[in-house]
N, C-alpha and C positions, 0 to 999 in steps of 0.2 A: 597499414593500408586503410585509408578511410572508407567508410561505407555510407550509402544512402539508405536510411532506415525509415520505414513508414509506420506511423501509429494511427490505428483506426479504432474508433469506439462507437458503438451503438448502445442504446439504452436497454434493449431487450434481445433475447435470443432469436426471436422471430424476425427482427429487422435485418434488412439486406445491407451488406457492407460494400457492394460492388461499385457504387457511384463515388465512393471516397477514394481519392488518389488513382483513379482510373487513367491508364495511359502513362503513368510516371514510372520510369525504370528504377526499381528498388532492389537492393541486395537482400534485405530482410524486412518482414512486416510483422508487427505485433498487433493483435486484435483483441480488444476487450468487448464483451457483450454484457455491460452492466452500467449502472448510473455513473455519471461524472461528478456527482455531488462532492466527492472527496478523492483523495489520492490512493485510497485503499482498493486498487485494481490490480489483479494478478499480472497481466501482461505489461502494464505500465511499470510495475516494480521490476520485472525481469529485464525490460528494456533499459531502465535506468542503471541497472547493475552492469549491463553489457556495453554501454556507450563508451567510446574511446575518443581521445582528442582527434579532431579532424572530421569526425562523423557529422552528417547532417540528418536531422530528424524532419520528416515531411508529414504535415498534418492538414487535413481538408480545411478545417476552420477552428477558430479559437475554442468554440464550445465543445469540440471533440476532445480537446486536451484538458479543459477544466471548466467547471460550472460555478466556481467562486473565485473572486479576484485574488484573495490571499494565496490560494493554491496555484493559480495561474502565474502570478508574479514570482513565487518561490521556484516553480518549475523552470521558468525562463532563466532566472538567475542561476539555478543549479546547472542548466545546460551550458550557459556561458562560462561558468566557473570550471567546468570540465573540458572546455575547449570545443564544445559542440555547437553547431549552428542549428537554428530552428526556423522552419519555413511554414507559414500558414498561407494556403492557396486562396481561399475565398476572400480574405482580407488583403491579400497581396503584401504580406509583411514578412520580413526576414530578420532574424536576430542572430548576430554573430559575436563571437567572443571578443573581437578586436574593435567593435564599434559601440558607441553610446550615442544614441539619437534621442534627445529629450522629447521631440514631437512624437516619434514612434512609441516611446515609452508611455506617453500620455494617451495616445490612441489605444494602446494595448490595455491600459487601465480602464479607459472609458468603455471599450467594447466588452472587456471582461465583466465590468459592472452591469452592462446592459444584459449580457447573458445570465448573470446571477439574478438580476431583477426579473427577467423573463421566466426563469425556473421558479422563483418565489411566487410569481403571479399564477403560473400554471398549477402549482400545488394548492394555492389558495382557492382557485376556481374549482379544482377537484374536490377539496374539502367542502366547499359550498354546495356543489352538486350532490355529493353524497348525503349531506345534511338534509337537503330538500327531498331527495329520493327516499331517505329513511322516514321523514315526516309523512310522506305520501304512501308509505308502506311498500315502495317499489324496490328498495335496496335491502337485500338480506345478507350482504357480505359475501365472502368467498364461500363456495360450496364446501361442506364439511368433508374432510378427507379421512376422517376416522369414524368407524361405526360405533356410535354412542350406545346403541342398544346391545351390541356385543360386549362392550366394556361393562355395562350395567349387569348383564347376565353373569359375566365372570366374577364381578364383585359380589353379587348375591351368592355365588357358589363358594365364596370365601377365599378366592385366589388373591395373592398379594399384588400390590401395585407393580412391583418389579417383575413378577412372573407374567402378569398381563402384558406389560410393556415388551417383554421378551417374546411372548407368543405372537403378539400382533405386530412386532417389529416397529414399535414406536417408542418414544422416550417416556420415562416415568413421569416427567412433568406434564406430558400430554394426557396421560392416564389420570393424574391428579386433577388437572383442569376439568376433564370430563366428569370425574367423580363429583367435584364441586358443583358443576353445572347440573348434574343429575339430582344431587341433594337439594339444590335450590328449587328445582321444579316440583319436588315432592314435599316441600315445606309450606 
């Protein structure tokens, strides 16, 4: 029995998924709350494993499925090879196993390229903004989640890196990085 399956992706945990695929009757929905920069997304992988011939995957728009052309084209081809249809609502495009439409394939490639370009531009603007903010002394990076003074205190007491990591419930590499940072401040 074929199923209508929804795939929803947002970039962050805080983002709302409600507007995607609203009002569409679906048998199952897979939702990822992570970047679409690559195919390494838990729910996407689970969905790919569970797809069966005759299923239809519903996606709000192309950028929700993939943010780079290579991954997008590979995913569409893998759906078709499995006998699965894929429907993008925003672009009003449907890909089925039994049809090959050169114009639709061209549009998919072009739109995928636009989304990839859009992501690259966003990241470039972000890097530029951070560089300017750093230069102006306004960007300090992410707040420290580890108490450097506590690590320094435990190191002075002669505790090993592994024991400090265990006591503070952090990784040994975090303790080593903090140790290096502390040493550089005192030299």
